[in-house]
mmCIF file of the N, C-alpha and C atoms, coordinates in Angstrom:
data_MODEL
# 
_entry.id   MODEL 
# 
loop_
_atom_site.group_PDB 
_atom_site.id 
_atom_site.type_symbol 
_atom_site.label_atom_id 
_atom_site.label_alt_id 
_atom_site.label_comp_id 
_atom_site.label_asym_id 
_atom_site.label_entity_id 
_atom_site.label_seq_id 
_atom_site.pdbx_PDB_ins_code 
_atom_site.Cartn_x 
_atom_site.Cartn_y 
_atom_site.Cartn_z 
_atom_site.occupancy 
_atom_site.B_iso_or_equiv 
_atom_site.pdbx_formal_charge 
_atom_site.auth_seq_id 
_atom_site.auth_comp_id 
_atom_site.auth_asym_id 
_atom_site.auth_atom_id 
_atom_site.pdbx_PDB_model_num 
ATOM 1   N N  . MET A 1 1  ? -3.279 27.750 -33.276 1.00 0.00 ? 1  MET A N  1 
ATOM 2   C CA . MET A 1 1  ? -3.812 26.412 -33.457 1.00 0.00 ? 1  MET A CA 1 
ATOM 3   C C  . MET A 1 1  ? -2.954 25.420 -32.649 1.00 0.00 ? 1  MET A C  1 
ATOM 4   N N  . ALA A 1 2  ? -3.586 24.420 -32.102 1.00 0.00 ? 2  ALA A N  1 
ATOM 5   C CA . ALA A 1 2  ? -2.925 23.486 -31.201 1.00 0.00 ? 2  ALA A CA 1 
ATOM 6   C C  . ALA A 1 2  ? -2.102 22.427 -31.921 1.00 0.00 ? 2  ALA A C  1 
ATOM 7   N N  . GLY A 1 3  ? -2.201 22.324 -33.211 1.00 0.00 ? 3  GLY A N  1 
ATOM 8   C CA . GLY A 1 3  ? -1.457 21.306 -33.946 1.00 0.00 ? 3  GLY A CA 1 
ATOM 9   C C  . GLY A 1 3  ? -2.396 20.284 -34.548 1.00 0.00 ? 3  GLY A C  1 
ATOM 10  N N  . THR A 1 4  ? -1.840 19.446 -35.360 1.00 0.00 ? 4  THR A N  1 
ATOM 11  C CA . THR A 1 4  ? -2.657 18.444 -36.017 1.00 0.00 ? 4  THR A CA 1 
ATOM 12  C C  . THR A 1 4  ? -3.062 17.350 -35.042 1.00 0.00 ? 4  THR A C  1 
ATOM 13  N N  . GLU A 1 5  ? -4.089 16.639 -35.396 1.00 0.00 ? 5  GLU A N  1 
ATOM 14  C CA . GLU A 1 5  ? -4.565 15.544 -34.542 1.00 0.00 ? 5  GLU A CA 1 
ATOM 15  C C  . GLU A 1 5  ? -3.482 14.479 -34.374 1.00 0.00 ? 5  GLU A C  1 
ATOM 16  N N  . ARG A 1 6  ? -2.716 14.253 -35.412 1.00 0.00 ? 6  ARG A N  1 
ATOM 17  C CA . ARG A 1 6  ? -1.636 13.255 -35.334 1.00 0.00 ? 6  ARG A CA 1 
ATOM 18  C C  . ARG A 1 6  ? -0.610 13.645 -34.276 1.00 0.00 ? 6  ARG A C  1 
ATOM 19  N N  . GLN A 1 7  ? -0.252 14.917 -34.225 1.00 0.00 ? 7  GLN A N  1 
ATOM 20  C CA . GLN A 1 7  ? 0.715  15.362 -33.223 1.00 0.00 ? 7  GLN A CA 1 
ATOM 21  C C  . GLN A 1 7  ? 0.154  15.211 -31.809 1.00 0.00 ? 7  GLN A C  1 
ATOM 22  N N  . ARG A 1 8  ? -1.109 15.507 -31.641 1.00 0.00 ? 8  ARG A N  1 
ATOM 23  C CA . ARG A 1 8  ? -1.734 15.330 -30.325 1.00 0.00 ? 8  ARG A CA 1 
ATOM 24  C C  . ARG A 1 8  ? -1.757 13.863 -29.929 1.00 0.00 ? 8  ARG A C  1 
ATOM 25  N N  . GLU A 1 9  ? -2.045 13.017 -30.896 1.00 0.00 ? 9  GLU A N  1 
ATOM 26  C CA . GLU A 1 9  ? -2.069 11.579 -30.638 1.00 0.00 ? 9  GLU A CA 1 
ATOM 27  C C  . GLU A 1 9  ? -0.694 11.084 -30.204 1.00 0.00 ? 9  GLU A C  1 
ATOM 28  N N  . ILE A 1 10 ? 0.334  11.523 -30.898 1.00 0.00 ? 10 ILE A N  1 
ATOM 29  C CA . ILE A 1 10 ? 1.705  11.127 -30.559 1.00 0.00 ? 10 ILE A CA 1 
ATOM 30  C C  . ILE A 1 10 ? 2.071  11.624 -29.164 1.00 0.00 ? 10 ILE A C  1 
ATOM 31  N N  . ARG A 1 11 ? 1.689  12.850 -28.858 1.00 0.00 ? 11 ARG A N  1 
ATOM 32  C CA . ARG A 1 11 ? 1.985  13.415 -27.540 1.00 0.00 ? 11 ARG A CA 1 
ATOM 33  C C  . ARG A 1 11 ? 1.297  12.616 -26.440 1.00 0.00 ? 11 ARG A C  1 
ATOM 34  N N  . ARG A 1 12 ? 0.019  12.269 -26.656 1.00 0.00 ? 12 ARG A N  1 
ATOM 35  C CA . ARG A 1 12 ? -0.702 11.464 -25.658 1.00 0.00 ? 12 ARG A CA 1 
ATOM 36  C C  . ARG A 1 12 ? -0.049 10.103 -25.471 1.00 0.00 ? 12 ARG A C  1 
ATOM 37  N N  . ARG A 1 13 ? 0.378  9.487  -26.563 1.00 0.00 ? 13 ARG A N  1 
ATOM 38  C CA . ARG A 1 13 ? 0.999  8.167  -26.493 1.00 0.00 ? 13 ARG A CA 1 
ATOM 39  C C  . ARG A 1 13 ? 2.320  8.221  -25.732 1.00 0.00 ? 13 ARG A C  1 
ATOM 40  N N  . ARG A 1 14 ? 3.109  9.255  -25.998 1.00 0.00 ? 14 ARG A N  1 
ATOM 41  C CA . ARG A 1 14 ? 4.393  9.398  -25.286 1.00 0.00 ? 14 ARG A CA 1 
ATOM 42  C C  . ARG A 1 14 ? 4.165  9.617  -23.799 1.00 0.00 ? 14 ARG A C  1 
ATOM 43  N N  . GLN A 1 15 ? 3.205  10.459 -23.468 1.00 0.00 ? 15 GLN A N  1 
ATOM 44  C CA . GLN A 1 15 ? 2.894  10.723 -22.066 1.00 0.00 ? 15 GLN A CA 1 
ATOM 45  C C  . GLN A 1 15 ? 2.426  9.449  -21.374 1.00 0.00 ? 15 GLN A C  1 
ATOM 46  N N  . ARG A 1 16 ? 1.588  8.664  -22.042 1.00 0.00 ? 16 ARG A N  1 
ATOM 47  C CA . ARG A 1 16 ? 1.090  7.414  -21.476 1.00 0.00 ? 16 ARG A CA 1 
ATOM 48  C C  . ARG A 1 16 ? 2.240  6.438  -21.242 1.00 0.00 ? 16 ARG A C  1 
ATOM 49  N N  . ARG A 1 17 ? 3.161  6.351  -22.192 1.00 0.00 ? 17 ARG A N  1 
ATOM 50  C CA . ARG A 1 17 ? 4.298  5.441  -22.066 1.00 0.00 ? 17 ARG A CA 1 
ATOM 51  C C  . ARG A 1 17 ? 5.179  5.830  -20.881 1.00 0.00 ? 17 ARG A C  1 
ATOM 52  N N  . GLU A 1 18 ? 5.419  7.140  -20.694 1.00 0.00 ? 18 GLU A N  1 
ATOM 53  C CA . GLU A 1 18 ? 6.216  7.598  -19.563 1.00 0.00 ? 18 GLU A CA 1 
ATOM 54  C C  . GLU A 1 18 ? 5.522  7.279  -18.243 1.00 0.00 ? 18 GLU A C  1 
ATOM 55  N N  . LYS A 1 19 ? 4.205  7.471  -18.196 1.00 0.00 ? 19 LYS A N  1 
ATOM 56  C CA . LYS A 1 19 ? 3.458  7.212  -16.970 1.00 0.00 ? 19 LYS A CA 1 
ATOM 57  C C  . LYS A 1 19 ? 3.463  5.721  -16.625 1.00 0.00 ? 19 LYS A C  1 
ATOM 58  N N  . VAL A 1 20 ? 3.322  4.873  -17.637 1.00 0.00 ? 20 VAL A N  1 
ATOM 59  C CA . VAL A 1 20 ? 3.370  3.427  -17.400 1.00 0.00 ? 20 VAL A CA 1 
ATOM 60  C C  . VAL A 1 20 ? 4.745  3.027  -16.886 1.00 0.00 ? 20 VAL A C  1 
ATOM 61  N N  . ARG A 1 21 ? 5.782  3.595  -17.457 1.00 0.00 ? 21 ARG A N  1 
ATOM 62  C CA . ARG A 1 21 ? 7.146  3.306  -17.015 1.00 0.00 ? 21 ARG A CA 1 
ATOM 63  C C  . ARG A 1 21 ? 7.343  3.724  -15.560 1.00 0.00 ? 21 ARG A C  1 
ATOM 64  N N  . TYR A 1 22 ? 6.830  4.909  -15.205 1.00 0.00 ? 22 TYR A N  1 
ATOM 65  C CA . TYR A 1 22 ? 6.935  5.412  -13.838 1.00 0.00 ? 22 TYR A CA 1 
ATOM 66  C C  . TYR A 1 22 ? 6.186  4.499  -12.861 1.00 0.00 ? 22 TYR A C  1 
ATOM 67  N N  . LEU A 1 23 ? 4.965  4.129  -13.207 1.00 0.00 ? 23 LEU A N  1 
ATOM 68  C CA . LEU A 1 23 ? 4.180  3.272  -12.319 1.00 0.00 ? 23 LEU A CA 1 
ATOM 69  C C  . LEU A 1 23 ? 4.784  1.879  -12.198 1.00 0.00 ? 23 LEU A C  1 
ATOM 70  N N  . SER A 1 24 ? 5.418  1.389  -13.262 1.00 0.00 ? 24 SER A N  1 
ATOM 71  C CA . SER A 1 24 ? 6.077  0.078  -13.210 1.00 0.00 ? 24 SER A CA 1 
ATOM 72  C C  . SER A 1 24 ? 7.236  0.097  -12.231 1.00 0.00 ? 24 SER A C  1 
ATOM 73  N N  . LYS A 1 25 ? 8.008  1.173  -12.247 1.00 0.00 ? 25 LYS A N  1 
ATOM 74  C CA . LYS A 1 25 ? 9.125  1.281  -11.299 1.00 0.00 ? 25 LYS A CA 1 
ATOM 75  C C  . LYS A 1 25 ? 8.616  1.371  -9.867  1.00 0.00 ? 25 LYS A C  1 
ATOM 76  N N  . ARG A 1 26 ? 7.525  2.110  -9.664  1.00 0.00 ? 26 ARG A N  1 
ATOM 77  C CA . ARG A 1 26 ? 6.944  2.205  -8.323  1.00 0.00 ? 26 ARG A CA 1 
ATOM 78  C C  . ARG A 1 26 ? 6.401  0.870  -7.863  1.00 0.00 ? 26 ARG A C  1 
ATOM 79  N N  . ALA A 1 27 ? 5.858  0.076  -8.780  1.00 0.00 ? 27 ALA A N  1 
ATOM 80  C CA . ALA A 1 27 ? 5.268  -1.208 -8.415  1.00 0.00 ? 27 ALA A CA 1 
ATOM 81  C C  . ALA A 1 27 ? 6.332  -2.184 -7.918  1.00 0.00 ? 27 ALA A C  1 
ATOM 82  N N  . GLU A 1 28 ? 7.537  -2.089 -8.456  1.00 0.00 ? 28 GLU A N  1 
ATOM 83  C CA . GLU A 1 28 ? 8.616  -2.988 -8.017  1.00 0.00 ? 28 GLU A CA 1 
ATOM 84  C C  . GLU A 1 28 ? 8.970  -2.750 -6.554  1.00 0.00 ? 28 GLU A C  1 
ATOM 85  N N  . LYS A 1 29 ? 8.901  -1.490 -6.109  1.00 0.00 ? 29 LYS A N  1 
ATOM 86  C CA . LYS A 1 29 ? 9.278  -1.135 -4.750  1.00 0.00 ? 29 LYS A CA 1 
ATOM 87  C C  . LYS A 1 29 ? 8.088  -1.073 -3.794  1.00 0.00 ? 29 LYS A C  1 
ATOM 88  N N  . ALA A 1 30 ? 6.882  -1.236 -4.318  1.00 0.00 ? 30 ALA A N  1 
ATOM 89  C CA . ALA A 1 30 ? 5.668  -1.000 -3.541  1.00 0.00 ? 30 ALA A CA 1 
ATOM 90  C C  . ALA A 1 30 ? 5.431  -2.077 -2.500  1.00 0.00 ? 30 ALA A C  1 
ATOM 91  N N  . SER A 1 31 ? 4.798  -1.651 -1.402  1.00 0.00 ? 31 SER A N  1 
ATOM 92  C CA . SER A 1 31 ? 4.383  -2.595 -0.381  1.00 0.00 ? 31 SER A CA 1 
ATOM 93  C C  . SER A 1 31 ? 3.035  -3.180 -0.795  1.00 0.00 ? 31 SER A C  1 
ATOM 94  N N  . GLY A 1 32 ? 2.524  -4.076 0.010   1.00 0.00 ? 32 GLY A N  1 
ATOM 95  C CA . GLY A 1 32 ? 1.270  -4.747 -0.318  1.00 0.00 ? 32 GLY A CA 1 
ATOM 96  C C  . GLY A 1 32 ? 0.079  -3.811 -0.430  1.00 0.00 ? 32 GLY A C  1 
ATOM 97  N N  . GLY A 1 33 ? 0.065  -2.742 0.348   1.00 0.00 ? 33 GLY A N  1 
ATOM 98  C CA . GLY A 1 33 ? -1.060 -1.824 0.321   1.00 0.00 ? 33 GLY A CA 1 
ATOM 99  C C  . GLY A 1 33 ? -1.066 -0.894 -0.872  1.00 0.00 ? 33 GLY A C  1 
ATOM 100 N N  . GLU A 1 34 ? 0.096  -0.640 -1.434  1.00 0.00 ? 34 GLU A N  1 
ATOM 101 C CA . GLU A 1 34 ? 0.190  0.297  -2.559  1.00 0.00 ? 34 GLU A CA 1 
ATOM 102 C C  . GLU A 1 34 ? -0.122 -0.369 -3.895  1.00 0.00 ? 34 GLU A C  1 
ATOM 103 N N  . LYS A 1 35 ? 0.063  -1.658 -3.981  1.00 0.00 ? 35 LYS A N  1 
ATOM 104 C CA . LYS A 1 35 ? -0.092 -2.355 -5.258  1.00 0.00 ? 35 LYS A CA 1 
ATOM 105 C C  . LYS A 1 35 ? -1.501 -2.246 -5.852  1.00 0.00 ? 35 LYS A C  1 
ATOM 106 N N  . PRO A 1 36 ? -2.570 -2.379 -5.066  1.00 0.00 ? 36 PRO A N  1 
ATOM 107 C CA . PRO A 1 36 ? -3.907 -2.210 -5.673  1.00 0.00 ? 36 PRO A CA 1 
ATOM 108 C C  . PRO A 1 36 ? -4.136 -0.797 -6.226  1.00 0.00 ? 36 PRO A C  1 
ATOM 109 N N  . GLU A 1 37 ? -3.559 0.187  -5.561  1.00 0.00 ? 37 GLU A N  1 
ATOM 110 C CA . GLU A 1 37 ? -3.701 1.562  -6.028  1.00 0.00 ? 37 GLU A CA 1 
ATOM 111 C C  . GLU A 1 37 ? -2.971 1.771  -7.354  1.00 0.00 ? 37 GLU A C  1 
ATOM 112 N N  . ILE A 1 38 ? -1.796 1.190  -7.485  1.00 0.00 ? 38 ILE A N  1 
ATOM 113 C CA . ILE A 1 38 ? -1.047 1.281  -8.744  1.00 0.00 ? 38 ILE A CA 1 
ATOM 114 C C  . ILE A 1 38 ? -1.806 0.566  -9.849  1.00 0.00 ? 38 ILE A C  1 
ATOM 115 N N  . ALA A 1 39 ? -2.376 -0.587 -9.545  1.00 0.00 ? 39 ALA A N  1 
ATOM 116 C CA . ALA A 1 39 ? -3.163 -1.330 -10.530 1.00 0.00 ? 39 ALA A CA 1 
ATOM 117 C C  . ALA A 1 39 ? -4.382 -0.520 -10.976 1.00 0.00 ? 39 ALA A C  1 
ATOM 118 N N  . ARG A 1 40 ? -5.028 0.163  -10.050 1.00 0.00 ? 40 ARG A N  1 
ATOM 119 C CA . ARG A 1 40 ? -6.184 0.995  -10.386 1.00 0.00 ? 40 ARG A CA 1 
ATOM 120 C C  . ARG A 1 40 ? -5.790 2.120  -11.335 1.00 0.00 ? 40 ARG A C  1 
ATOM 121 N N  . LYS A 1 41 ? -4.660 2.751  -11.045 1.00 0.00 ? 41 LYS A N  1 
ATOM 122 C CA . LYS A 1 41 ? -4.183 3.845  -11.899 1.00 0.00 ? 41 LYS A CA 1 
ATOM 123 C C  . LYS A 1 41 ? -3.839 3.341  -13.291 1.00 0.00 ? 41 LYS A C  1 
ATOM 124 N N  . LEU A 1 42 ? -3.232 2.168  -13.364 1.00 0.00 ? 42 LEU A N  1 
ATOM 125 C CA . LEU A 1 42 ? -2.913 1.602  -14.676 1.00 0.00 ? 42 LEU A CA 1 
ATOM 126 C C  . LEU A 1 42 ? -4.181 1.299  -15.477 1.00 0.00 ? 42 LEU A C  1 
ATOM 127 N N  . ARG A 1 43 ? -5.210 0.798  -14.799 1.00 0.00 ? 43 ARG A N  1 
ATOM 128 C CA . ARG A 1 43 ? -6.472 0.504  -15.502 1.00 0.00 ? 43 ARG A CA 1 
ATOM 129 C C  . ARG A 1 43 ? -7.107 1.769  -16.060 1.00 0.00 ? 43 ARG A C  1 
ATOM 130 N N  . GLN A 1 44 ? -7.008 2.862  -15.344 1.00 0.00 ? 44 GLN A N  1 
ATOM 131 C CA . GLN A 1 44 ? -7.562 4.128  -15.827 1.00 0.00 ? 44 GLN A CA 1 
ATOM 132 C C  . GLN A 1 44 ? -6.731 4.694  -16.981 1.00 0.00 ? 44 GLN A C  1 
ATOM 133 N N  . LEU A 1 45 ? -5.457 4.368  -16.977 1.00 0.00 ? 45 LEU A N  1 
ATOM 134 C CA . LEU A 1 45 ? -4.538 4.983  -17.921 1.00 0.00 ? 45 LEU A CA 1 
ATOM 135 C C  . LEU A 1 45 ? -4.615 4.392  -19.320 1.00 0.00 ? 45 LEU A C  1 
ATOM 136 N N  . THR A 1 46 ? -4.693 3.084  -19.423 1.00 0.00 ? 46 THR A N  1 
ATOM 137 C CA . THR A 1 46 ? -4.561 2.460  -20.730 1.00 0.00 ? 46 THR A CA 1 
ATOM 138 C C  . THR A 1 46 ? -5.463 1.241  -20.873 1.00 0.00 ? 46 THR A C  1 
ATOM 139 N N  . PRO A 1 47 ? -5.967 0.969  -22.067 1.00 0.00 ? 47 PRO A N  1 
ATOM 140 C CA . PRO A 1 47 ? -6.818 -0.201 -22.278 1.00 0.00 ? 47 PRO A CA 1 
ATOM 141 C C  . PRO A 1 47 ? -6.057 -1.526 -22.147 1.00 0.00 ? 47 PRO A C  1 
ATOM 142 N N  . GLY A 1 48 ? -4.754 -1.530 -22.359 1.00 0.00 ? 48 GLY A N  1 
ATOM 143 C CA . GLY A 1 48 ? -3.961 -2.752 -22.250 1.00 0.00 ? 48 GLY A CA 1 
ATOM 144 C C  . GLY A 1 48 ? -3.407 -2.986 -20.866 1.00 0.00 ? 48 GLY A C  1 
ATOM 145 N N  . ALA A 1 49 ? -4.060 -2.430 -19.862 1.00 0.00 ? 49 ALA A N  1 
ATOM 146 C CA . ALA A 1 49 ? -3.531 -2.462 -18.503 1.00 0.00 ? 49 ALA A CA 1 
ATOM 147 C C  . ALA A 1 49 ? -3.479 -3.864 -17.916 1.00 0.00 ? 49 ALA A C  1 
ATOM 148 N N  . GLU A 1 50 ? -4.418 -4.724 -18.264 1.00 0.00 ? 50 GLU A N  1 
ATOM 149 C CA . GLU A 1 50 ? -4.454 -6.061 -17.656 1.00 0.00 ? 50 GLU A CA 1 
ATOM 150 C C  . GLU A 1 50 ? -3.180 -6.846 -17.977 1.00 0.00 ? 50 GLU A C  1 
ATOM 151 N N  . VAL A 1 51 ? -2.662 -6.673 -19.168 1.00 0.00 ? 51 VAL A N  1 
ATOM 152 C CA . VAL A 1 51 ? -1.412 -7.347 -19.547 1.00 0.00 ? 51 VAL A CA 1 
ATOM 153 C C  . VAL A 1 51 ? -0.258 -6.809 -18.715 1.00 0.00 ? 51 VAL A C  1 
ATOM 154 N N  . ILE A 1 52 ? -0.207 -5.503 -18.535 1.00 0.00 ? 52 ILE A N  1 
ATOM 155 C CA . ILE A 1 52 ? 0.857  -4.882 -17.742 1.00 0.00 ? 52 ILE A CA 1 
ATOM 156 C C  . ILE A 1 52 ? 0.754  -5.308 -16.295 1.00 0.00 ? 52 ILE A C  1 
ATOM 157 N N  . ILE A 1 53 ? -0.452 -5.309 -15.748 1.00 0.00 ? 53 ILE A N  1 
ATOM 158 C CA . ILE A 1 53 ? -0.668 -5.697 -14.360 1.00 0.00 ? 53 ILE A CA 1 
ATOM 159 C C  . ILE A 1 53 ? -0.242 -7.150 -14.139 1.00 0.00 ? 53 ILE A C  1 
ATOM 160 N N  . GLN A 1 54 ? -0.578 -8.001 -15.064 1.00 0.00 ? 54 GLN A N  1 
ATOM 161 C CA . GLN A 1 54 ? -0.189 -9.404 -14.952 1.00 0.00 ? 54 GLN A CA 1 
ATOM 162 C C  . GLN A 1 54 ? 1.328  -9.559 -15.021 1.00 0.00 ? 54 GLN A C  1 
ATOM 163 N N  . ARG A 1 55 ? 1.967  -8.800 -15.903 1.00 0.00 ? 55 ARG A N  1 
ATOM 164 C CA . ARG A 1 55 ? 3.419  -8.874 -16.046 1.00 0.00 ? 55 ARG A CA 1 
ATOM 165 C C  . ARG A 1 55 ? 4.126  -8.405 -14.773 1.00 0.00 ? 55 ARG A C  1 
ATOM 166 N N  . LEU A 1 56 ? 3.559  -7.381 -14.111 1.00 0.00 ? 56 LEU A N  1 
ATOM 167 C CA . LEU A 1 56 ? 4.165  -6.842 -12.904 1.00 0.00 ? 56 LEU A CA 1 
ATOM 168 C C  . LEU A 1 56 ? 3.814  -7.651 -11.651 1.00 0.00 ? 56 LEU A C  1 
ATOM 169 N N  . GLY A 1 57 ? 2.880  -8.528 -11.764 1.00 0.00 ? 57 GLY A N  1 
ATOM 170 C CA . GLY A 1 57 ? 2.482  -9.352 -10.635 1.00 0.00 ? 57 GLY A CA 1 
ATOM 171 C C  . GLY A 1 57 ? 1.624  -8.608 -9.625  1.00 0.00 ? 57 GLY A C  1 
ATOM 172 N N  . LEU A 1 58 ? 0.846  -7.659 -10.103 1.00 0.00 ? 58 LEU A N  1 
ATOM 173 C CA . LEU A 1 58 ? -0.045 -6.918 -9.202  1.00 0.00 ? 58 LEU A CA 1 
ATOM 174 C C  . LEU A 1 58 ? -1.357 -7.646 -9.173  1.00 0.00 ? 58 LEU A C  1 
# 
């Protein structure tokens, strides 16, 4: 068995948090052409992406 739904939910949340952290670090160093791509990935990743994108200045 793969585990309880709660454990899967926690795992997904942790993975999402790590990915957002990674993309945020990349956005700081990104050139002008890479920023829209990072913003697109953030929008696909999480429903609260607009707040993150605004905070990062993308």
